[in-house]
C-alpha positions in Angstrom: 261.7 253.4 181.0 264.0 253.9 178.1 263.5 253.9 174.3 266.5 254.2 171.9 266.7 254.1 168.1 269.8 253.8 165.9 270.4 253.1 162.2 273.2 250.6 161.8 273.3 251.2 158.0 271.0 252.8 155.4 271.3 252.7 151.7 271.5 250.4 148.7 274.6 248.7 150.2 272.5 247.6 153.2 269.8 248.5 155.6 269.4 247.7 159.3 267.8 249.6 162.2 267.8 249.0 165.9 265.1 249.9 168.4 265.4 249.0 172.0 263.8 249.6 175.4 265.3 249.1 178.8 265.4 245.4 178.6 265.1 244.2 175.0 265.6 245.3 171.4 264.5 244.4 167.9 266.0 244.8 164.4 264.3 246.1 161.3 265.8 244.5 158.3 269.2 242.7 158.1 270.7 244.0 154.9 274.3 244.0 156.2 276.4 241.1 157.3 275.6 239.3 160.5 279.1 240.0 161.7 278.7 243.8 161.1 275.4 243.8 163.0 276.9 242.0 166.0 280.0 244.3 165.9 277.9 247.5 165.7 275.7 246.4 168.5 278.6 245.4 170.7 280.3 248.8 170.1 277.1 250.4 171.5 277.2 248.0 174.5 274.1 246.1 173.2 274.1 242.4 173.7 272.8 240.1 170.9 271.0 238.2 173.7 268.8 241.3 174.2 267.6 241.2 170.5 264.2 239.5 170.5 263.5 239.4 166.7 263.9 240.8 163.3 261.2 242.6 161.2 261.6 242.3 157.4 260.2 244.9 154.9 260.8 243.0 151.6 263.0 240.6 149.7 265.6 242.9 148.1 269.2 241.9 149.0 270.0 245.2 150.7 267.4 244.3 153.3 268.0 240.6 153.9 271.7 240.0 153.0 272.7 239.1 156.6 269.4 237.4 157.6 270.3 233.7 157.1 273.5 233.8 159.2 272.0 236.2 161.8 269.0 233.9 162.4 271.0 230.7 162.3 273.7 231.8 164.8 271.3 233.6 167.2 268.1 231.5 166.7 266.1 234.7 166.2 262.4 234.8 165.2 261.7 236.7 162.0 258.5 238.6 161.4 257.0 239.5 158.0 253.9 238.8 155.9 253.2 235.6 154.0 253.8 237.3 150.6 257.2 238.6 151.7 258.1 235.2 153.1 257.2 233.6 149.8 259.6 236.0 148.1 262.4 235.8 150.6 262.7 232.0 151.1 264.7 230.2 148.4 267.3 227.4 148.2 270.0 230.1 148.8 268.1 231.6 151.8 266.6 228.9 153.9 265.5 229.6 157.4 264.4 227.1 160.1 260.6 226.9 160.3 261.0 227.4 164.0 262.2 231.0 163.3 259.5 232.0 160.8 256.7 234.2 162.2 253.9 235.2 159.8 252.1 238.5 160.4 249.2 240.2 158.7 249.0 243.7 157.3 247.4 246.3 159.7 247.0 243.8 162.5 249.0 244.6 165.7 251.2 242.1 167.4 253.5 242.4 170.4 257.2 241.6 170.5 259.5 242.4 173.5 257.1 245.0 174.8 256.6 246.7 171.5 253.2 246.9 169.8 253.9 246.5 166.1 251.8 247.0 163.0 252.8 246.4 159.4 251.3 248.5 156.6 251.6 248.3 152.8 253.9 250.5 150.7 254.5 250.7 147.0 257.8 249.3 145.7 259.0 247.0 142.9 259.1 243.9 145.1 256.4 241.1 145.3 255.3 242.9 148.5 256.9 245.6 150.5 255.8 246.8 153.9 256.5 249.5 156.5 256.2 249.2 160.2 254.8 251.4 163.0 256.2 250.4 166.4 254.7 251.7 169.6 256.2 251.8 173.0 254.5 253.8 175.8 253.2 256.9 174.2 255.9 256.9 171.4 255.3 255.9 167.8 258.1 255.0 165.5 257.3 254.7 161.8 259.7 253.0 159.3 258.9 253.8 155.6 261.7 253.2 153.2 261.8 251.9 149.6 258.6 253.4 148.3 257.8 255.1 145.0 254.9 257.2 146.3 253.0 257.6 149.6 249.5 256.1 149.4 246.8 257.1 151.8 247.3 254.1 154.0 251.0 254.6 154.5 250.5 258.3 154.8 248.4 257.9 158.0 251.1 255.8 159.7 253.7 258.4 158.7 251.6 261.3 160.0 251.2 259.6 163.4 254.9 259.2 164.0 257.0 260.8 166.8 260.1 259.4 165.1 259.9 258.9 161.4 262.4 257.0 159.2 261.5 257.9 155.6 263.2 257.5 152.3 264.8 260.5 150.5 266.6 258.5 147.8 267.6 260.9 145.0 268.1 264.4 143.8 266.3 265.1 140.6 269.2 266.9 138.8 271.8 264.3 139.9 269.6 261.4 138.7 268.8 263.2 135.4 272.4 264.1 134.7 274.0 260.9 136.0 275.2 257.8 134.1 272.2 255.5 134.9 270.5 254.1 131.7 267.1 255.6 131.0 265.2 252.4 132.0 266.8 252.5 135.5 266.1 256.2 135.9 262.4 255.5 134.9 262.3 252.7 137.4 263.7 254.8 140.3 261.2 257.7 139.5 258.2 255.4 139.1 255.3 255.0 141.6 256.9 251.7 142.6 260.5 253.0 142.7 261.9 255.4 145.3 261.0 258.7 146.8 263.1 261.6 145.7 264.1 264.6 147.9 261.4 266.8 146.4 258.6 264.2 147.0 259.7 263.6 150.6 260.1 267.3 151.3 256.7 268.3 149.9 255.0 265.4 151.8 256.7 266.3 155.1 255.8 270.0 154.7 252.1 269.0 154.5 252.1 266.9 157.7 254.4 268.6 160.1 252.8 268.7 163.6 253.9 269.0 167.2 254.0 265.3 167.7 257.0 264.8 165.4 260.3 265.1 167.2 262.7 263.3 164.8 262.8 262.8 161.1 265.5 260.5 159.7 266.1 260.7 156.0 266.9 257.2 154.8 268.2 255.2 151.8 270.1 258.1 150.2 271.6 257.1 146.9 275.4 257.1 146.7 275.3 258.1 143.1 272.3 260.4 142.9 272.1 262.2 146.2 274.1 263.8 149.0 273.1 264.5 152.6 273.5 268.2 151.9 271.1 268.1 149.0 268.5 266.1 150.9 268.6 268.5 153.8 268.7 271.6 151.7 265.7 270.5 149.7 263.7 270.1 152.9 264.9 273.5 154.2 263.9 275.2 150.9 260.5 273.6 150.7 259.8 274.3 154.4 260.8 277.9 153.9 258.5 278.3 150.9 255.6 276.9 153.0 256.4 279.2 155.9 257.4 276.3 158.2 259.7 277.4 161.0 261.5 274.6 162.9 262.0 276.6 166.1 263.9 273.5 167.4 260.7 271.6 167.7 262.0 268.7 165.7 265.3 267.3 164.5 265.9 266.4 160.9 269.0 264.2 160.0 270.3 261.9 157.3 271.2 258.3 158.1 274.7 257.1 157.4 275.4 254.6 154.6 277.9 252.2 156.2 278.3 253.1 159.8 275.8 253.6 162.7 274.3 257.0 163.4 274.2 258.5 166.8 271.7 256.9 169.1 268.4 258.8 169.4 267.0 258.6 172.9 263.2 259.0 172.7 262.7 258.1 176.3 265.6 258.6 178.8 
């Protein structure tokens, strides 16, 4: 039995994640071009024919940019809630009814051997969701694009073995940068994005022996760096007396190229 995870792209220029078992795989979001998705998968020796569906978190373009072409050329089913579907579908982004799958929040469904559950997160879209994906005894939680962590989302995050969580901006870089004040306020709002400090403090409060991998996602190109995100976590963990002892791995996800494959089950 195998279980592999890889980020194909993470950031405001596009988001797409791969999760695969021994026989099949799924994609979470399709915010980069369909040709890039196919190329990245091919480079990792993953066939498009093994992809059984796409999960969509919300309607912002950096999460659905490649969806129309990807679905049309590969006849893939797409899974998200009715509210997200209503915000995604438009004259510019039409998808065959045969490929539309409606799911409900906090109700499990099975796809390609994965048990999947969507949960609500707070972001400035008509509806935004995260996903917890279970395979064997492993739980993978995807929680990006959220302004704060509510109790419901927090429980799914706490349960993860592999966690993909937003760490979008550094406070000083955002404050001193060139964004207009209204945009800075939007980013910092409860429906905006998680900053390094928010993510670090939350993680420091939930670290447990079940967590093996933390992937910091959706880093801003203008208001963050991988070094600042990782250093903030290191500082907060040190202040809280948390010692890694090689129990878990913390990494940042690349913006435009795939990260190294994480092998949860070999």
